[in-house]
N, C-alpha and C positions, 0 to 999 in steps of 0.2 A: 481249162476243162473243155473237152471236146463236145461240140454240139452238132447234131445232125438236123438238117433243115429239109422240110418238104413244103411244097406250095402248089397252089392252083390259081385260077383266075381271081379268086376272092380272098384267100388267106395265105399267109406265110407262117409256118409253125416251126419252132425249135424244140428239140428234145435232147437233154444231156445223156451221154452214155452212162454216167454215174447215176445209178438208181433208175435209169430210163425215165427221168423226171422231166415232165413238160415244163418248159421255161419261158416260152413266148408264143403268143397267138396275136398276129397283127393283121388287121383288116386293111387290104391294099387300097381301097377307095378313100378311106379317111385317115390312114396311118394310125389308127387307134390300137394301142397295146391293151389287150384284155387281161393278160396275166399280171398279178402282183409282182413287182420287182423288189426284192429285199433291199431295205434302206439302212441296215445296220442298227436299227432301233427296235423294230418289232420282230416278227417271225423271220428266221433265216432259211426257211424252206419255201418251196413253191408248189410242189405236187408230188409228195412222196407216195410210193407204192406200198400198200399195207399187205404184207404176206410174210410168214404163213399164219399170222394171227392179227386180229384187229383189236385195238384198245388194250386195256389192262388185263393181265393174266395173273392169277393168284400165285403168290410166293415167287413170282417171276420164274416159273418153272412148270413143267408138266411131266406126267408119268405115262410111259408107253411100254406094255409088256413087262411091267414090274421094274423098269429102270427109269430113273429121274434125269431129266434133261433141263438145262437152263433155257429161259425164254425171256423176251422183253416186250414192252409195249409196242404195238404196231409191227412186230416182227423184224426181220433182218434184211429183206430185199432192198430196202431204201439205202442200205449201208454199203452196197457193192456196185461195182461197174458191171453193166450188162455188155454183151457183144451185139454188134449190128449184124443180124442174120441175113436180112434181105432189104433192099431199098429200091423204090421207083420214084418218079417225080412226085406222085401223090400219096405215097405210103412208105412206112418203114416198120420193120419188125425187129424187136429187141429180145434177146434170150439170156436167161439166167438159169444155171443148173446147180445141183448140189456140189458138183466138182469145182465150181467157181467160188464157193464160199468157205470160210474158215469157221465152221460152227459145229458144235456137238449136236447132231441132228439125225434121227433114225431113218429118214426116208430119202429115197432118190426122187428127184423131181426135175421137170423142165417147165419153166415159167416163161411164156411168151407174151409180150405186149405188142400189139399191132396198132399203129396210129394211121388212120386213113382219112383223107380229105374228100368230101363231097360238097361242092359248092361252098356255102357258108357254114358247114358243119364239120366237126371232127369226131370221127368214130374211134373209140378206144375199145379194142377187143382183148380180153384176158383168156389165154388158153393154158391149161395146166394138165400135164400128164405125169405118170409115174411108172417106173419099172419095178417098184416095190409092190408087194401084194395089195397094199392099200395106202392111202394118204389122207390124213386129216388136216384141214386147213381152213382159213378164211382168206378172202381176197377183197381188196378195196382200193379206192383212189382218194386223194386228198387235195385236189387242185384249188388253188387260191386265186380268185379273180379280183381285179382292182375295183375298189369302191371309194370314191365315185369314178364312173367311166367318162364323165363330162365335167369340165373344169368348173362350171358355174353351179354344180350341184354339191350336196354334202352327203355323208354317210346316211344320215337320218332321212334323206329324201327317198331312200330305196326300200323296196318291198320284196318279200318272198311270196310267190304264188305256187301252191301245190294243187295238182289236178290228178284225178285217178278215176277209173270206172269201178273201183271197189272201195270199201271203207278204208280210211287212213287212221292209223293209231300213232300216238306219240309215246315213244319208249322212255320211261322214267329212269333216272340214274340214282344209284346209291354210291356216290363218288368213291372210288373210280370205276365201279362196276355197274352193270345193269341191274335194275330192280327185278325185272322179269322180261320174258320174251313177248308177253301179250300186250303190254302198254295200256293206254287209255284212249278212248275215242277222241279224234281230233277233227273238228268241223270248221275251224277258222282257216279257210282255204287261202286267204290273203292277209298277210300281216306286215306291218312296217318294222324296220330295223332300228334297234338301239343297242349300243355296246353292252348295256347292263343285262340284256337278255342272255348273255353268255357267262354270267358269273359262276354258274354251275356247270360249265363246260358245254359240250355239243348239244344241239337240239337235234334229236334223232326221230325220224318218221319212217313208218313201215306201211306198205300196202301190197298185198299179195295179188299182183296182176301184172301182165306184160305192159300195161299202159299207165305207168306211174311217171309223172313229170314234175319238175320244179323249174321255176323261173326267177331270176334275179333281174329286177327292173325298177325304174322310177317313173311314176306318172308324169313327172316334170321333164323327162328326158326322152331320148330316141334310141339309146343303145341298151342292149340287154344280153344276158347269157341264160340259156335254158339247158337243162339236162333231161334226157329221155333214158329211163333206166332199163327198158327192154327186158323186163323179167327179173332184174336184180331187185331184191326185196326192199332195201332201205336206202334212205339218203340222209346224210348228216349235214347240218348247216352249222358252221363254226367260224368264230374269230376270237381273238383275245378280247377280254373285257376291259380294254383301255381305249385308245384312239386309233387302233390298227386300221390301216386303209385297205382292207380286203375282206372278202367273204369266201369261205370254202364251201363248195358243193361236193359232197363226198358219197359216191356210190359204194354201198357196203353189201357184200354177200358174206354174211357171218358177223359175229358180234363180240364185244368184250365178254369176259366171264360174268356169270350171274351171281349176284351177291349171296343168294341163299344156297348156291351150289357149292358144297364143301369138297367135292372130289377134284383131284388134280389129274385123274385118269382121262386121257384123250378119248378113249373108247366109250366113256360114259357122259361126255359133255354134250349138251343140247344146242350149243350156240355156234357150232362149226359144221363144216361140210365134210363129206367122205367120198372119195373116188377109189377106183381099183385100177389095176394095170391095164385092163381091157376096156375101161370106160373113162375117157378123159373129161375134163370140165371146160366149158366155154361160155362166156357171157360178154355182153357189149353194153357200154354206156356211150351215148351220143350227145355231144355238146354243140349247141347251135348259137352262133354269134350274130347278133343283129344290131 
C-alpha cells in the first residue's frame, strides 16, 4: 500500500493513498510514534475520512429530488484510493472526485485533503467543491492516537482536557443516532480516561466558536496530542470499550442522523451542510504533538 511521506525538522508524517488515511506521525527528537498502529486484535483503521456523511444514517439511505440512494455509516471516502495532486517537502494534497468512486450518488464533487507541517503541528485542511447546483454533506476525521505514549504509563493515566471561549455541550446519543443537536451543558473541562466510558460509543462535544480545543495528555507524562478545531463545531472522543490502546480525536463538521428526525430527504435534514457550485467549503483541524 503506497504511503506518501512529508517531513520537517520536528516530524515525519506518513499518509496512505488509500483513503488519504494518516498512518504515522513520528517525532524526530524522541522517535515517538504518535499514531496507533493496528495490532490485528483491536481496530483495523487509523484515521478514516468521514464523507459524505458522519455516523449512522437512517435506513442506510437518503432521498434527493424524489429518488432514493444507498448510503452507509461514515460515508464512502474512506473506501477509495485518492490521487496525490500536489506535494512538497512539508505538505501533500490528496484528491477524490465522484468520477473516482463506484457509487450511486447524485452529486459531483471534488474532495481535497491537504496535510501541512508547521514545526510540531500537522494542519489538516478539508476543501470540498461541486459542479452540481448544490451538495449536501458532512465531513470529519477519525485519527487514532496511541495510548499510552510512554511505556511506563497506562491508559488510565491519561486525561482529556477541553477548552473553549464559548459554552461546551455534550451531545447525547440514542444509539446509533443523535438524541438532538442541542446537547446538555458540559462543564467538566478535564476528565480521566477509562474504557468503560465508551460503552455507549463516542463521547461527542460541541462548541460554536473558532477556539475549541481538546488535549490528550497524562499528568504523569510529558507527551501529548492536542487538536485545535479552528471553527469546526464538534470533536468526538472514541475508543473501543475493551483494552484498545488508542484514543480517537475526531473533528466533525456534521453529525449522524437525529433519532427524532423521520425524513430521509437530504434537503430537510438539519445535521448536514450545504454548499453550491459557486461557494465551496473549507475547514482546518490542527494537531499539535508535544
